[in-house]
N, CA, C and O atoms as a GROMACS GRO file, in nm:
protein
  356
    1MET      N    1   2.127   0.236  -0.172
    1MET     CA    2   2.042   0.269  -0.231
    1MET      C    3   1.963   0.122  -0.279
    1MET      O    4   1.840   0.117  -0.292
    2LEU      N    5   2.069  -0.016  -0.306
    2LEU     CA    6   1.992  -0.128  -0.394
    2LEU      C    7   1.952  -0.122  -0.259
    2LEU      O    8   1.868  -0.034  -0.248
    3ALA      N    9   1.970  -0.166  -0.176
    3ALA     CA   10   1.864  -0.170  -0.013
    3ALA      C   11   1.723  -0.186  -0.029
    3ALA      O   12   1.639  -0.269   0.007
    4THR      N   13   1.723  -0.084  -0.092
    4THR     CA   14   1.620   0.029  -0.064
    4THR      C   15   1.526  -0.027  -0.175
    4THR      O   16   1.409  -0.054  -0.150
    5TRP      N   17   1.590  -0.045  -0.314
    5TRP     CA   18   1.530  -0.117  -0.441
    5TRP      C   19   1.448  -0.256  -0.416
    5TRP      O   20   1.328  -0.277  -0.437
    6ALA      N   21   1.568  -0.363  -0.355
    6ALA     CA   22   1.512  -0.455  -0.307
    6ALA      C   23   1.374  -0.488  -0.183
    6ALA      O   24   1.309  -0.585  -0.143
    7THR      N   25   1.382  -0.356  -0.163
    7THR     CA   26   1.282  -0.387  -0.036
    7THR      C   27   1.134  -0.361  -0.126
    7THR      O   28   1.030  -0.424  -0.104
    8ALA      N   29   1.152  -0.241  -0.247
    8ALA     CA   30   1.030  -0.219  -0.277
    8ALA      C   31   1.027  -0.329  -0.380
    8ALA      O   32   0.921  -0.324  -0.442
    9SER      N   33   1.129  -0.453  -0.432
    9SER     CA   34   1.071  -0.521  -0.497
    9SER      C   35   1.039  -0.625  -0.458
    9SER      O   36   0.966  -0.686  -0.536
   10GLU      N   37   1.070  -0.693  -0.334
   10GLU     CA   38   1.024  -0.738  -0.256
   10GLU      C   39   0.860  -0.804  -0.218
   10GLU      O   40   0.803  -0.912  -0.217
   11TYR      N   41   0.829  -0.639  -0.187
   11TYR     CA   42   0.711  -0.577  -0.141
   11TYR      C   43   0.601  -0.582  -0.266
   11TYR      O   44   0.478  -0.585  -0.263
   12HIS      N   45   0.681  -0.581  -0.359
   12HIS     CA   46   0.607  -0.519  -0.463
   12HIS      C   47   0.535  -0.709  -0.585
   12HIS      O   48   0.435  -0.734  -0.653
   13PHE      N   49   0.635  -0.771  -0.553
   13PHE     CA   50   0.624  -0.868  -0.527
   13PHE      C   51   0.489  -0.980  -0.424
   13PHE      O   52   0.400  -1.028  -0.495
   14TYR      N   53   0.484  -1.000  -0.328
   14TYR     CA   54   0.459  -1.047  -0.257
   14TYR      C   55   0.306  -0.936  -0.252
   14TYR      O   56   0.202  -0.958  -0.191
   15HIS      N   57   0.324  -0.874  -0.296
   15HIS     CA   58   0.197  -0.800  -0.252
   15HIS      C   59   0.070  -0.814  -0.401
   15HIS      O   60  -0.051  -0.791  -0.408
   16ALA      N   61   0.210  -0.881  -0.540
   16ALA     CA   62   0.079  -0.873  -0.635
   16ALA      C   63   0.046  -1.044  -0.614
   16ALA      O   64  -0.047  -1.086  -0.683
   17LEU      N   65   0.109  -1.132  -0.535
   17LEU     CA   66   0.082  -1.294  -0.576
   17LEU      C   67  -0.085  -1.222  -0.447
   17LEU      O   68  -0.191  -1.280  -0.467
   18ALA      N   69  -0.085  -1.122  -0.351
   18ALA     CA   70  -0.142  -1.131  -0.265
   18ALA      C   71  -0.306  -1.042  -0.391
   18ALA      O   72  -0.426  -1.064  -0.379
   19LEU      N   73  -0.268  -0.993  -0.446
   19LEU     CA   74  -0.409  -0.931  -0.531
   19LEU      C   75  -0.438  -1.082  -0.608
   19LEU      O   76  -0.537  -1.153  -0.590
   20LEU      N   77  -0.342  -1.104  -0.683
   20LEU     CA   78  -0.460  -1.272  -0.744
   20LEU      C   79  -0.523  -1.350  -0.683
   20LEU      O   80  -0.634  -1.388  -0.720
   21LEU      N   81  -0.458  -1.393  -0.564
   21LEU     CA   82  -0.512  -1.414  -0.471
   21LEU      C   83  -0.693  -1.365  -0.397
   21LEU      O   84  -0.787  -1.441  -0.375
   22THR      N   85  -0.685  -1.214  -0.375
   22THR     CA   86  -0.814  -1.141  -0.363
   22THR      C   87  -0.842  -1.131  -0.466
   22THR      O   88  -0.871  -1.019  -0.423
   23GLY      N   89  -0.871  -1.131  -0.589
   23GLY     CA   90  -0.939  -1.120  -0.693
   23GLY      C   91  -0.989  -1.352  -0.724
   23GLY      O   92  -1.082  -1.406  -0.785
   24LEU      N   93  -0.928  -1.383  -0.683
   24LEU     CA   94  -0.960  -1.518  -0.694
   24LEU      C   95  -1.082  -1.556  -0.565
   24LEU      O   96  -1.173  -1.639  -0.572
   25LEU      N   97  -1.051  -1.479  -0.467
   25LEU     CA   98  -1.139  -1.494  -0.364
   25LEU      C   99  -1.240  -1.435  -0.374
   25LEU      O  100  -1.346  -1.496  -0.377
   26ALA      N  101  -1.235  -1.320  -0.380
   26ALA     CA  102  -1.352  -1.218  -0.449
   26ALA      C  103  -1.461  -1.269  -0.567
   26ALA      O  104  -1.581  -1.243  -0.574
   27LYS      N  105  -1.398  -1.332  -0.636
   27LYS     CA  106  -1.478  -1.374  -0.745
   27LYS      C  107  -1.553  -1.512  -0.705
   27LYS      O  108  -1.664  -1.543  -0.750
   28ALA      N  109  -1.471  -1.600  -0.606
   28ALA     CA  110  -1.562  -1.724  -0.533
   28ALA      C  111  -1.650  -1.717  -0.500
   28ALA      O  112  -1.750  -1.775  -0.544
   29PHE      N  113  -1.639  -1.618  -0.381
   29PHE     CA  114  -1.714  -1.561  -0.282
   29PHE      C  115  -1.797  -1.424  -0.316
   29PHE      O  116  -1.868  -1.389  -0.222
   30GLY      N  117  -1.801  -1.354  -0.412
   30GLY     CA  118  -1.896  -1.234  -0.498
   30GLY      C  119  -1.924  -1.143  -0.320
   30GLY      O  120  -2.023  -1.107  -0.254
   31ALA      N  121  -1.800  -1.138  -0.306
   31ALA     CA  122  -1.787  -1.020  -0.189
   31ALA      C  123  -1.726  -0.920  -0.262
   31ALA      O  124  -1.612  -0.920  -0.306
   32PRO      N  125  -1.824  -0.821  -0.271
   32PRO     CA  126  -1.791  -0.699  -0.274
   32PRO      C  127  -1.674  -0.553  -0.137
   32PRO      O  128  -1.620  -0.442  -0.144
   33SER      N  129  -1.697  -0.655  -0.044
   33SER     CA  130  -1.576  -0.638   0.019
   33SER      C  131  -1.417  -0.672  -0.011
   33SER      O  132  -1.313  -0.610   0.010
   34MET      N  133  -1.443  -0.782  -0.061
   34MET     CA  134  -1.284  -0.847  -0.106
   34MET      C  135  -1.241  -0.767  -0.223
   34MET      O  136  -1.125  -0.776  -0.265
   35VAL      N  137  -1.338  -0.682  -0.285
   35VAL     CA  138  -1.298  -0.625  -0.402
   35VAL      C  139  -1.253  -0.488  -0.347
   35VAL      O  140  -1.150  -0.427  -0.377
   36THR      N  141  -1.342  -0.454  -0.267
   36THR     CA  142  -1.276  -0.342  -0.215
   36THR      C  143  -1.112  -0.350  -0.128
   36THR      O  144  -1.032  -0.256  -0.120
   37ALA      N  145  -1.102  -0.433  -0.094
   37ALA     CA  146  -0.993  -0.521  -0.034
   37ALA      C  147  -0.857  -0.461  -0.129
   37ALA      O  148  -0.768  -0.376  -0.126
   38GLY      N  149  -0.915  -0.577  -0.215
   38GLY     CA  150  -0.819  -0.525  -0.322
   38GLY      C  151  -0.737  -0.408  -0.385
   38GLY      O  152  -0.615  -0.392  -0.397
   39TRP      N  153  -0.854  -0.325  -0.424
   39TRP     CA  154  -0.805  -0.213  -0.374
   39TRP      C  155  -0.719  -0.106  -0.299
   39TRP      O  156  -0.641  -0.024  -0.348
   40VAL      N  157  -0.756  -0.130  -0.150
   40VAL     CA  158  -0.680  -0.104  -0.069
   40VAL      C  159  -0.552  -0.112  -0.114
   40VAL      O  160  -0.486  -0.009  -0.134
   41LEU      N  161  -0.486  -0.275  -0.139
   41LEU     CA  162  -0.371  -0.354  -0.138
   41LEU      C  163  -0.306  -0.306  -0.287
   41LEU      O  164  -0.189  -0.333  -0.311
   42PHE      N  165  -0.372  -0.250  -0.363
   42PHE     CA  166  -0.328  -0.207  -0.466
   42PHE      C  167  -0.262  -0.048  -0.478
   42PHE      O  168  -0.182   0.001  -0.558
   43ALA      N  169  -0.344   0.017  -0.342
   43ALA     CA  170  -0.306   0.132  -0.352
   43ALA      C  171  -0.193   0.159  -0.250
   43ALA      O  172  -0.127   0.262  -0.254
   44GLY      N  173  -0.174   0.052  -0.152
   44GLY     CA  174  -0.071   0.069  -0.089
   44GLY      C  175   0.053   0.022  -0.149
   44GLY      O  176   0.165   0.054  -0.112
   45MET      N  177   0.014  -0.084  -0.278
   45MET     CA  178   0.164  -0.066  -0.334
   45MET      C  179   0.201  -0.006  -0.382
   45MET      O  180   0.316   0.036  -0.372
   46LEU      N  181   0.110   0.030  -0.463
   46LEU     CA  182   0.146   0.171  -0.571
   46LEU      C  183   0.256   0.284  -0.427
   46LEU      O  184   0.376   0.313  -0.417
   47VAL      N  185   0.181   0.302  -0.377
   47VAL     CA  186   0.212   0.450  -0.290
   47VAL      C  187   0.405   0.362  -0.238
   47VAL      O  188   0.512   0.418  -0.260
   48PHE      N  189   0.393   0.259  -0.187
   48PHE     CA  190   0.501   0.197  -0.075
   48PHE      C  191   0.603   0.109  -0.180
   48PHE      O  192   0.710   0.067  -0.135
   49SER      N  193   0.567   0.083  -0.315
   49SER     CA  194   0.665   0.045  -0.324
   49SER      C  195   0.726   0.149  -0.467
   49SER      O  196   0.844   0.152  -0.502
   50GLY      N  197   0.619   0.224  -0.528
   50GLY     CA  198   0.642   0.308  -0.595
   50GLY      C  199   0.693   0.437  -0.564
   50GLY      O  200   0.752   0.504  -0.649
   51SER      N  201   0.668   0.491  -0.410
   51SER     CA  202   0.752   0.560  -0.364
   51SER      C  203   0.895   0.517  -0.358
   51SER      O  204   0.972   0.595  -0.415
   52LEU      N  205   0.956   0.392  -0.292
   52LEU     CA  206   1.059   0.394  -0.313
   52LEU      C  207   1.130   0.322  -0.425
   52LEU      O  208   1.240   0.270  -0.407
   53TYR      N  209   1.064   0.321  -0.547
   53TYR     CA  210   1.133   0.286  -0.695
   53TYR      C  211   1.163   0.452  -0.727
   53TYR      O  212   1.257   0.474  -0.803
   54VAL      N  213   1.094   0.562  -0.676
   54VAL     CA  214   1.137   0.665  -0.737
   54VAL      C  215   1.228   0.756  -0.686
   54VAL      O  216   1.300   0.836  -0.745
   55LEU      N  217   1.212   0.724  -0.538
   55LEU     CA  218   1.304   0.767  -0.455
   55LEU      C  219   1.456   0.711  -0.508
   55LEU      O  220   1.547   0.792  -0.523
   56VAL      N  221   1.471   0.591  -0.532
   56VAL     CA  222   1.600   0.490  -0.577
   56VAL      C  223   1.659   0.587  -0.745
   56VAL      O  224   1.770   0.602  -0.796
   57LEU      N  225   1.578   0.613  -0.767
   57LEU     CA  226   1.568   0.633  -0.956
   57LEU      C  227   1.623   0.844  -0.964
   57LEU      O  228   1.702   0.906  -1.036
   58SER      N  229   1.543   0.881  -0.867
   58SER     CA  230   1.568   1.028  -0.836
   58SER      C  231   1.655   1.075  -0.753
   58SER      O  232   1.713   1.182  -0.763
   59GLY      N  233   1.668   0.980  -0.649
   59GLY     CA  234   1.728   1.071  -0.554
   59GLY      C  235   1.639   1.177  -0.426
   59GLY      O  236   1.682   1.224  -0.320
   60GLN      N  237   1.546   1.184  -0.471
   60GLN     CA  238   1.468   1.239  -0.386
   60GLN      C  239   1.419   1.213  -0.236
   60GLN      O  240   1.322   1.145  -0.201
   61GLN      N  241   1.512   1.283  -0.152
   61GLN     CA  242   1.479   1.200  -0.032
   61GLN      C  243   1.338   1.241   0.057
   61GLN      O  244   1.320   1.219   0.176
   62TRP      N  245   1.259   1.297  -0.025
   62TRP     CA  246   1.150   1.366   0.048
   62TRP      C  247   1.041   1.230   0.019
   62TRP      O  248   0.927   1.236   0.064
   63LEU      N  249   1.088   1.110  -0.059
   63LEU     CA  250   0.965   1.068  -0.075
   63LEU      C  251   0.955   0.941  -0.001
   63LEU      O  252   0.867   0.860  -0.029
   64GLY      N  253   1.056   0.917   0.108
   64GLY     CA  254   1.042   0.833   0.181
   64GLY      C  255   0.968   0.854   0.315
   64GLY      O  256   0.945   0.773   0.405
   65ALA      N  257   0.922   1.043   0.300
   65ALA     CA  258   0.819   1.076   0.404
   65ALA      C  259   0.660   0.933   0.383
   65ALA      O  260   0.594   0.871   0.467
   66ILE      N  261   0.657   0.938   0.230
   66ILE     CA  262   0.515   0.935   0.220
   66ILE      C  263   0.535   0.794   0.198
   66ILE      O  264   0.430   0.754   0.148
   67THR      N  265   0.629   0.684   0.211
   67THR     CA  266   0.634   0.544   0.201
   67THR      C  267   0.575   0.511   0.317
   67THR      O  268   0.534   0.399   0.288
   68PRO      N  269   0.531   0.536   0.463
   68PRO     CA  270   0.460   0.452   0.560
   68PRO      C  271   0.322   0.510   0.512
   68PRO      O  272   0.235   0.450   0.575
   69LEU      N  273   0.268   0.598   0.429
   69LEU     CA  274   0.111   0.604   0.405
   69LEU      C  275   0.101   0.481   0.332
   69LEU      O  276  -0.004   0.424   0.362
   70GLY      N  277   0.173   0.412   0.241
   70GLY     CA  278   0.154   0.313   0.172
   70GLY      C  279   0.190   0.181   0.220
   70GLY      O  280   0.152   0.094   0.143
   71GLY      N  281   0.245   0.142   0.311
   71GLY     CA  282   0.268   0.037   0.431
   71GLY      C  283   0.124   0.063   0.539
   71GLY      O  284   0.067  -0.036   0.584
   72THR      N  285   0.092   0.153   0.561
   72THR     CA  286  -0.057   0.196   0.626
   72THR      C  287  -0.128   0.079   0.541
   72THR      O  288  -0.146  -0.040   0.565
   73ALA      N  289  -0.175   0.193   0.386
   73ALA     CA  290  -0.292   0.140   0.344
   73ALA      C  291  -0.248  -0.052   0.321
   73ALA      O  292  -0.348  -0.123   0.310
   74LEU      N  293  -0.117  -0.123   0.314
   74LEU     CA  294  -0.156  -0.239   0.291
   74LEU      C  295  -0.156  -0.295   0.397
   74LEU      O  296  -0.200  -0.410   0.396
   75ILE      N  297  -0.121  -0.254   0.493
   75ILE     CA  298  -0.180  -0.334   0.664
   75ILE      C  299  -0.372  -0.322   0.674
   75ILE      O  300  -0.452  -0.408   0.709
   76ILE      N  301  -0.394  -0.185   0.628
   76ILE     CA  302  -0.548  -0.210   0.608
   76ILE      C  303  -0.620  -0.271   0.489
   76ILE      O  304  -0.739  -0.300   0.472
   77GLY      N  305  -0.495  -0.285   0.400
   77GLY     CA  306  -0.605  -0.371   0.308
   77GLY      C  307  -0.613  -0.520   0.326
   77GLY      O  308  -0.705  -0.586   0.279
   78TRP      N  309  -0.485  -0.587   0.416
   78TRP     CA  310  -0.478  -0.733   0.418
   78TRP      C  311  -0.573  -0.695   0.573
   78TRP      O  312  -0.645  -0.794   0.584
   79LEU      N  313  -0.593  -0.631   0.653
   79LEU     CA  314  -0.726  -0.655   0.782
   79LEU      C  315  -0.867  -0.662   0.703
   79LEU      O  316  -0.959  -0.740   0.729
   80MET      N  317  -0.865  -0.529   0.566
   80MET     CA  318  -1.038  -0.569   0.530
   80MET      C  319  -1.016  -0.768   0.492
   80MET      O  320  -1.077  -0.847   0.564
   81LEU      N  321  -0.920  -0.821   0.369
   81LEU     CA  322  -0.915  -0.916   0.369
   81LEU      C  323  -0.963  -1.013   0.410
   81LEU      O  324  -1.038  -1.101   0.368
   82ALA      N  325  -0.888  -0.978   0.535
   82ALA     CA  326  -0.912  -1.046   0.660
   82ALA      C  327  -1.061  -1.057   0.693
   82ALA      O  328  -1.138  -1.153   0.687
   83TRP      N  329  -1.073  -0.963   0.720
   83TRP     CA  330  -1.228  -0.950   0.823
   83TRP      C  331  -1.344  -0.985   0.671
   83TRP      O  332  -1.455  -1.005   0.719
   84SER      N  333  -1.348  -0.993   0.575
   84SER     CA  334  -1.386  -1.016   0.452
   84SER      C  335  -1.414  -1.144   0.464
   84SER      O  336  -1.533  -1.171   0.477
   85LEU      N  337  -1.325  -1.246   0.463
   85LEU     CA  338  -1.286  -1.380   0.477
   85LEU      C  339  -1.363  -1.439   0.586
   85LEU      O  340  -1.422  -1.546   0.572
   86PHE      N  341  -1.364  -1.378   0.685
   86PHE     CA  342  -1.386  -1.406   0.832
   86PHE      C  343  -1.596  -1.414   0.800
   86PHE      O  344  -1.669  -1.502   0.844
   87LYS      N  345  -1.642  -1.285   0.705
   87LYS     CA  346  -1.735  -1.290   0.740
   87LYS      C  347  -1.796  -1.396   0.624
   87LYS      O  348  -1.918  -1.384   0.640
   88HIS      N  349  -1.781  -1.474   0.538
   88HIS     CA  350  -1.825  -1.458   0.412
   88HIS      C  351  -1.759  -1.661   0.416
   88HIS      O  352  -1.777  -1.738   0.322
   89VAL      N  353  -1.684  -1.699   0.551
   89VAL     CA  354  -1.642  -1.822   0.517
   89VAL      C  355  -1.725  -1.921   0.639
   89VAL      O  356  -1.711  -2.043   0.640
   0.00000   0.00000   0.00000
């Protein structure tokens, strides 16, 4: 369970930094698509890390089944951010 908590914390940390970067880029470029990418990253972080945190704290193993949905949202958020940067730079 400690390894699961460590994974959730690591992804939470890196994606919190990504959200800060996304906010700065959205402000600099004034691109609504970057704001959307930020929200998708936020949702992915919430579902991915959140489900792992709750899994460790509660022991409810079924929460592991929704973790990949958060991971998918994180990937989509990164792709949206990359596409938005490609369009605006």
